Structure formats: structure tokens, C-alpha cells
C-alpha positions in Angstrom: 0.0 0.0 0.0 1.2 3.5 -0.9 0.5 6.4 1.4 1.1 9.7 -0.4 1.6 12.9 1.6 0.8 15.8 -0.7 -0.7 19.2 -1.6 -1.9 20.9 -4.8 1.5 22.3 -5.9 3.5 21.6 -9.0 5.7 19.1 -7.1 2.6 17.4 -5.7 1.0 17.3 -9.2 4.0 15.4 -10.5 3.3 12.4 -8.3 -0.5 12.7 -8.8 0.0 12.4 -12.5 2.5 9.5 -12.2 0.1 7.6 -10.0 -2.7 8.1 -12.5 -0.4 7.1 -15.4 0.8 4.0 -13.8 -2.5 3.0 -12.2 -1.1 2.5 -8.7 -3.4 3.0 -5.9 -2.5 5.2 -3.1 -4.0 6.6 0.2 -3.9 10.3 0.1 -2.9 12.3 3.1 -3.3 16.1 2.5 -0.6 18.2 4.1 -1.8 21.8 4.2 1.4 23.7 3.6 -0.4 27.0 4.1 -1.3 25.9 7.7 2.2 24.7 8.4 1.4 21.0 8.6 4.7 20.1 6.9 6.4 21.1 10.0 4.6 18.6 12.3 7.1 16.0 14.0 5.4 13.0 12.6 5.6 14.4 9.0 9.3 15.3 9.5 9.9 11.6 10.2 8.9 11.0 6.7 10.1 14.2 4.9 13.0 15.7 6.9 13.2 18.7 4.6 9.6 19.6 5.5 8.6 19.6 1.8 5.8 17.9 0.0 5.3 15.4 -1.5 6.5 12.4 0.4 5.6 8.7 0.0 5.6 5.6 2.1 5.3 2.2 0.4 4.5 -0.7 2.7 5.7 -3.0 0.0 9.2 -1.7 -0.7 11.8 -3.2 -3.0 13.0 -5.6 -0.3 9.6 -6.3 1.0 10.0 -3.9 3.8 8.3 -0.4 4.2 10.2 2.5 2.6 9.7 6.2 3.0 10.9 8.6 0.2 10.8 12.4 0.0 11.8 14.7 -2.9 9.6 14.5 -6.0 12.3 13.6 -8.4 13.3 10.6 -6.3 9.6 9.6 -5.9 9.2 9.6 -9.7 12.3 7.4 -10.1 11.1 5.1 -7.5 7.6 4.7 -9.0 9.1 4.3 -12.5 11.2 1.4 -11.4 8.5 -0.1 -9.2 6.2 -0.2 -12.2 8.7 -0.4 -15.1 7.0 2.5 -16.7 8.0 5.9 -18.1 11.8 5.5 -17.6 13.5 3.7 -20.6 15.2 0.4 -19.9 17.8 1.0 -22.6 20.8 2.6 -20.7 21.4 5.3 -23.3 17.8 6.4 -23.4 17.4 6.1 -19.6 20.2 8.6 -19.0 18.7 11.0 -21.5 15.4 10.9 -19.5 17.3 11.2 -16.2 19.3 14.3 -17.3 16.0 16.1 -18.3 14.4 15.0 -15.0 17.5 16.6 -13.2 17.1 19.7 -15.3 13.6 20.2 -13.9 14.6 19.3 -10.3 17.8 21.5 -10.2 16.7 24.3 -12.6 13.0 24.7 -13.6 11.6 24.0 -10.2 13.8 26.2 -8.0 13.9 29.1 -10.5 10.2 29.1 -11.4 9.5 28.8 -7.6 11.6 31.8 -6.8 10.2 33.8 -9.7 6.7 33.1 -8.5 7.6 34.2 -5.0 9.2 37.5 -5.9 6.6 38.3 -8.6 3.5 37.3 -6.6 4.1 36.5 -2.9 6.9 38.5 -1.5 5.9 41.0 1.2 7.9 43.8 -0.7 8.5 44.2 -4.4 12.2 43.8 -5.1 13.0 44.8 -8.7 16.3 43.1 -8.8 15.0 39.8 -7.7 12.0 40.0 -10.0 14.2 40.8 -13.0 16.8 38.1 -12.1 14.4 35.2 -11.7 12.1 36.3 -14.5 15.1 36.4 -16.8 16.2 32.9 -15.6 12.6 31.5 -16.3 12.9 32.9 -19.8 16.4 31.4 -20.3 15.3 27.9 -19.1 12.2 28.2 -21.3 14.5 28.8 -24.2 16.4 25.6 -23.4 13.1 23.7 -23.3 12.0 25.3 -26.6 15.1 24.3 -28.4 14.9 20.7 -27.1 11.1 20.4 -27.9 11.8 21.6 -31.5 14.0 18.5 -31.8 11.8 15.9 -30.2 8.2 15.4 -29.3 8.9 14.8 -25.6 11.9 15.7 -23.5 13.5 12.2 -23.6 12.1 11.5 -27.2 9.3 9.3 -25.8 7.0 10.4 -23.0 8.7 9.8 -19.6 9.1 11.0 -16.0 11.0 14.0 -17.4 7.8 15.3 -18.9 5.7 14.4 -15.9 8.1 16.4 -13.7 8.3 19.4 -16.0 4.8 19.9 -17.2 3.2 21.0 -13.9 5.7 23.8 -13.7 5.8 25.0 -17.3 2.1 24.9 -18.1 1.7 28.2 -16.5 4.6 29.9 -18.3 2.3 32.7 -19.2 1.9 33.6 -15.5 5.6 34.5 -15.3 5.3 37.4 -17.9 5.9 35.3 -21.0 3.7 34.6 -24.1 3.3 31.1 -25.4 3.3 32.5 -28.9 7.1 33.0 -28.4 7.5 29.3 -27.3 5.5 27.3 -29.9 7.3 24.1 -29.3 6.5 24.3 -25.6 2.9 25.2 -26.4 2.7 22.1 -28.7 4.2 19.9 -26.0 2.0 21.4 -23.2 -1.1 20.5 -25.2 0.2 17.0 -26.0 0.9 16.2 -22.4 -2.4 17.5 -21.3 -4.3 15.5 -23.9 -3.3 12.3 -22.0 -6.3 11.2 -19.9 -4.0 10.2 -17.0 -2.6 13.7 -16.8 -6.2 15.2 -16.6 -7.1 12.7 -13.9 -3.8 13.5 -12.0 -4.6 17.2 -12.0 -7.8 16.4 -10.1 -6.2 13.8 -7.8 -6.9 15.7 -4.6 -10.6 15.9 -5.4 -10.7 12.1 -4.5 -10.2 12.9 -0.8 
């Protein structure tokens, strides 16, 4: 049995989509990050960095329970558990993993900081807004170039797309026009056309 501790954020939606795609059943435990529930001692035992999502699988790879935090690690774990959305071929697998790491190390942190300084910071700091908005634009340019070459980030649909889509689908909210990124727009629509992605985005409504 999988217990998923999550909330309706881009990082949470990654795992919601992955569960919908793989067909794995999970018991959902909402963690209201606005109310600070991520700092509760019991949750910190599962996710020591006080972030969502986190997962506990009572049927781990050695038959024992395993707890995993960090959305990228959870995606890899679920891909390996189900043998889905991560290529078996070594070359293709590393291509998928590098684009997953691009999201985890670049898109997630930079888009997150951009959103904070543009929309949530208690004071408007022009330098920070410009810095992170420019970085979002640069990262979007990297994606645009890649998606002009291939239909999905690793060639075939994979956990790299599942990780990246929830962040990039709202690119227009960061001051950019999808008309300037036609390959990203094509990819955005192609990913959302998947029924499992649509179900995943409504995952918390199952509670």
C-alpha cells in the first residue's frame, strides 16, 4: 500500500500524474502547507526537509516499508516499481534522467523563486523579480530548443515530462507569451491530452 503525503502544488501534481499514469493505488494524506502541517514532527519523520510530496510504500523493493521524499526521487522510485516511463535502454534512460534533473535542479527552483518575488513576497524587489524572470525565460529557451528537436523531453513520454509539465504549463503567468514558445505550447497540449494527466490534476478531489 502506498501512502502519499501531498498538496496541490507543481511538485505534488508530478506524483498525482505519475500515480494516475501507472494505475497505482494510493491513500492520500493532504498536508496543508499554508497551515504549516509540513512542520509537524510526525511528518518530518517521513520528509526531513519539510517539503511535499512524500511517500511511504509498505511494499518496498526488499519487501519492507520504505519512505521517500523529494519529488524527483519519488518519480524514479515509481518508474522502477512499475517499469513505466523510464526507458530500460541505458542510453535512453540517461537522457530521461538528465532532463528530470534539469527540472529538479533548474526549472523547479527558479520558477518557484520567480513566482515568490513576482506574486508572494511582502515587498517588491525589482532586482529579484528581474533576475528570476530572466532565468525563467532562459530555461524556457532551453526547453523550446529541445522540444523543437523531439516530441517529448526524452524522445518518448517519460518522467521527465511528468516532472516538468506542472511547472511549465503556467509559463504565461511569469510574464511570457506562449506565442514566443510554440514548441513548448505544442508539448504542453500534447501532455495535457493524456487522460491520466487530466485525472492526475484532479487527484486531490478524491479526498
